N, C-alpha and C positions, 0 to 999 in steps of 0.2 A: 405436546413434542418430545422427544427422547433423541438422546447423541447417539445412541446404537444406530437410527433410522438413517444415519449417513455415514453407515460404514458400505464401503463396498472394493471391491478385487481390483486396484491399479496394478498394472505391469510397471516394474520398474523403468522398463526401456522405453515408457512413455512419457516420464518426465524428461521433459528435455534440458538439456546440461548447458545449451547454449542460443544465442538467438538465431534467427533466421539471417540470412545475408541483407537482405533489406528490410525495413520494419514493415513496410507495408503488403507484405507480399507471404504474411503467414496466412495459415487456413481461415478460413472464417463459416463458422454452421450459425447459419440464420433458422431460429425458430420461430414459429407462430403459435403459442400456447393456447389462443383461441379458437384455433381450425385443427392446432395438430400436425400442422404442416413442418417439415423439416428440409433446408435447401443445402447444401457445399459449393461456398463460393470461395472465393481469395478477399482479403480485408479490404484493397482497395475498393471492391465490389459494395463497400458500404454506402459509396455516393449514389447509389440507386436506388437506396429506400428512404432519402427525404429530399426535399424541395426547399422550396423558398421559404425563408423566415421560422424554418424551423431552427430549436436551437438545439448546440452541444455543449455541454458542464464537461469543463476538464478541469483536474487538480495540479496546479501549478508548483507546489509544492517540492524542494531540491531535497537530495539524497546527502549527505555528506559521509566521507570518510570514518564510519563511526567505532571501525573494530581495530584494536591495537594490542598488539603484546608487548607484554614488559617480562621486569622479571623482579623476583622479591628479594630486598635486601638480606644480608647475610647468607642465606640458604643459596639466595640465584635462581627458584624455582620459577618456571615458566608459568607466567600467570594473564589468561585473556581479559583485556578491559572493554566491555562494549559501551560505546558514550549515546546515553541516550537524551540527554537534554540540559545544556547549561542553567545553573542556578542562579548565581551570581557573577557578572563579569569582572567585576573588581576584586572580588576574592578571590577569582577561578575556580570556582566550586561548580562539580558536574555529579550530575547524577548517573549513576553506571552498574552495569553489573559486572560480577567477576565470575572467572571458573579456572579452576575449582574454586569454588566458595568457602569452604572447610578451610582454607589453608590462610587466610585473609582474616585479620582482627585491627580493629581501631588502633591507629599509632602505627602500624604498618608503611614502608613506605615502598613505593614500586617506582625503578626506573626503566627510561624507554628510551630508544634509538643505540647505535652501536656504539655511540659515545657516552650514554646514559647524560644524553644532553638535555632530558626532560625527568621532571620528580615530582611525583603525586603522594599526598600522604592522605593515607585510610583516617577520614574525620568521624565517619558517623555510620551505623548500619539501618538499614531501611527495611530489607527484607532477609530471608535467607540467602539470597543471592545478591541482594540489590545492597550500595555502597556509597555513600558520598565523598569523593575524593576533592582535595584541595590540591589544584597543581603548585609547584613552587616556582613561580616565574615572575620576576620585575620590570618584564618590559613591556613597551606597548600591549594593548589587548589584541590589536590585529595581528602583529606579527606572534605573538603569544599561538594566535588561531592560525597562522600559517604553517608555524612549525608542528602544533598539536596534529593539525592534519595531515601533514606529511609524513605523519608517522603512521597514521593508519590505513586502512585499506576499505575498498566498498563492502558495503553489510551485504554481500548476497548471502540469501536463504542458506541454511547449513542441508536441505534435503538435495541440493545440488551435487554435494558430494566430491566437490574440485576447490582446488585453492581459484586465487581470482589471479585473472591473467588482465592485459591490459586493455582486451576491447570491453571489459564488464565497467571498465573507466566513463565510457561513453554512451555503451548499451543499455546501463543499470540506471538508467536516468532519461527522461523524459526531454522531447525536443524544445518545451517550453518550461522547461523548470527554472523557476525564479525567487523562491522566499524558501531559504535555506532551512530544515527542521526536521525531515522525515530520516529514519532510517527502515525505512521499506518503501519501494518503488512503486508508484502508483501503476500496477501490471499493465492494465487496459490503457492505459496513455502510450504505452512505449510502442506500440503497434502504428501510432501516426507519424508520417514523415510529414519532410515542410512541403512535398509537391502535394499530397493529399490535404493537408492542411488550406494550401493555396484555392484549390478546387473545390472543397467545401466551402468557401468565401464566394468563389465566381459562380457558384451554384445557388446562392443567395443563403444559403444557412450561416446562420449566426453563431460565433464562438466566444462562450463566457468562462471564465475561471474562479473558481474559488481557491484555498488554501486546506487541504488538510492536513497536519503532518501526522503520518499515522506512524505507529509505534510497533514492537515486537509482541505488545499482547494479541495480536493477531496471529501471531505461529504460535501461541501456546497453547499446550494441550489445555483443554477441556475436562475438569475433573469430578462433574457429576452429569447423572443420566438424564436428568430433571433440567432442559435448558433454563428453565423459568430461576433457576437458582446460581445460574451462572451470572457471575460479574467480573466483566470485562474492565480492561486500563481505560481511561480518560486521555483524549486526546487535542491534540490542541488545533481549533477550528476558524477560519476566518471566511465570513460571504458579505462582501462590499455591496453597496447601494448601486452598483449599477449593473452587476447581474441579476441582481433582483428584480431589476428593471425590465431589462431583457426577457426574464425567464415569467415574469407575472404576466407582460404583454402578450405570449405565447400563448400560454394558458387562455388569456382571456380572448386570443385569437381562433383557439381550437386546433394547435400548429404541436406538433411533435417536440418532446421535453427529451433528450435522451441522454441520461448519465454516463459518463466514460467512468468505468469502473467501481467498486464496492463502496472505497473510500467518499467520493461523490456523492452516490445514494445515501451512503449512511448520513454525509454530512448534511444535504440537502432535506431529509427527513427530520434532522436533529434542529431545522429552523422553519417551522410550518406556521401560520395564524389557523385560526379556528374556522375559515373561510378558505384554505387550500391552498394558500397563495406562500410563496416562498419572505421570507424576513432576513432583514439584514442580522448579522450575528457576530460576535468576536467572544471566543473563551472557551472552553471545556464540554467535550460532548462522552459520556459512556454508553451511548447509544449501541443495542445489542438486538437486531432483527432476525427472527427466524419465521419459520411458518406457525401459524397462519398470518399473515399481516396484510393491512389496506395501505398501499402506496397513497400519496396525493399530488407529489409533484411530478413524478418521470412517466414519462409513457412508453421509454423503451429503453433498454439497458445493454452496454456495452462489456461484458466480460471476460477473463481468461478460464480454463477449466483447470478447477481446483482440485486438490488433495482432499481425500478423504476424512471424515471430520474435521475438518474446518471452517472455521465462524464464515469464511465467504461463500464455501457454498450453502452454509443454512441462509447466507443471506438471498445468493440467488435462488434458491428453491424458493425464498419469501415469495421472487418477484415473480416466477413463473409457473408455481405450484409444484409442490412434493414429486407428485407422482410422475407428473412430465418431466422434469428435470431430470429425475432419476434415470428414465426412459432416455432421455436423449445422453446422458453419461452411457448409457451402454452402449447406444448407438456410438458416440465417438470413439470407445475403446475399443469395437468391432472395426473403425474404419482408419483409426491406428492415430487420432489426433494426439498433439503433443500436448502435455498438462505443465502447468506451473508457470512462474512469472516470465520464462520467455517460452511459454508456451503458446498454442492457437487459441485464436478466439471464437466468443459468440453472439451474438445479436439476437435480445429476445424482443419483439414488436408487441 
């Protein structure tokens, strides 16, 4: 499978720059790969496709305010610092990306806040853009994190072509976000309102949660034509015993198992037994899914409409079939569905 096969013309005006007013009122395209049927619905209609003892698997990762702006010592040059993950609490070490990278060297100090209240020193170069920063702060760790996060903003994707607005604090986060660690919101989960979650439970649908901390690698350009040669970034993944029990019982009972988003789909495919059951897992995964691929756990997938050449589009194509997904994307553009993290949704059955 080649990278160029996932290129298509997406009008800029179809990339949603803001979410709809109510989470569960996005449009929903329901597709049936086995029959070729395509339906146009509203997201809350998803209730009509599942029943008693079916399972929805959600990603309960919590997005933190990872994008900061600071100034370089002496020159005062403006530097964007994107927090990726905390490496050491005691030493205040963070793995970060910096832009422009060419201006930052080991030993440089960066100042953050209107009164330069936070200072960081570059102690290592990990990649051409990546750095390790040591924040110079002597207070308690909780106090340090509170100040650091107060200086940051929600890391909405750059393709939205706008600055962060107050609504992003709430809407670039699922209502069930719990475990801090992501810099990319699980887009499919953003469509679920509290009312819809309650209605799922009332209908007898079981709600299960895994934690997958999605990183910037999902937005990074793929620079090889042959997809088998692409090396994705690793991401932290936690699948507990409770979700394993619920999912495997549903599989044994021939019930539907719906993965809510590509992060969930990738996660559960990273923790599969030889018998096709889910297993508990805590660690890192760099799994990259593209067509052709045989899935073993999920029977249904909820996902957004993704941008051209994206790994999320490739994974969606693997689940529904390449030819059919590209056909449905033509239909989505014709019907003016909204693309991207704040866009509309697709249910693949």
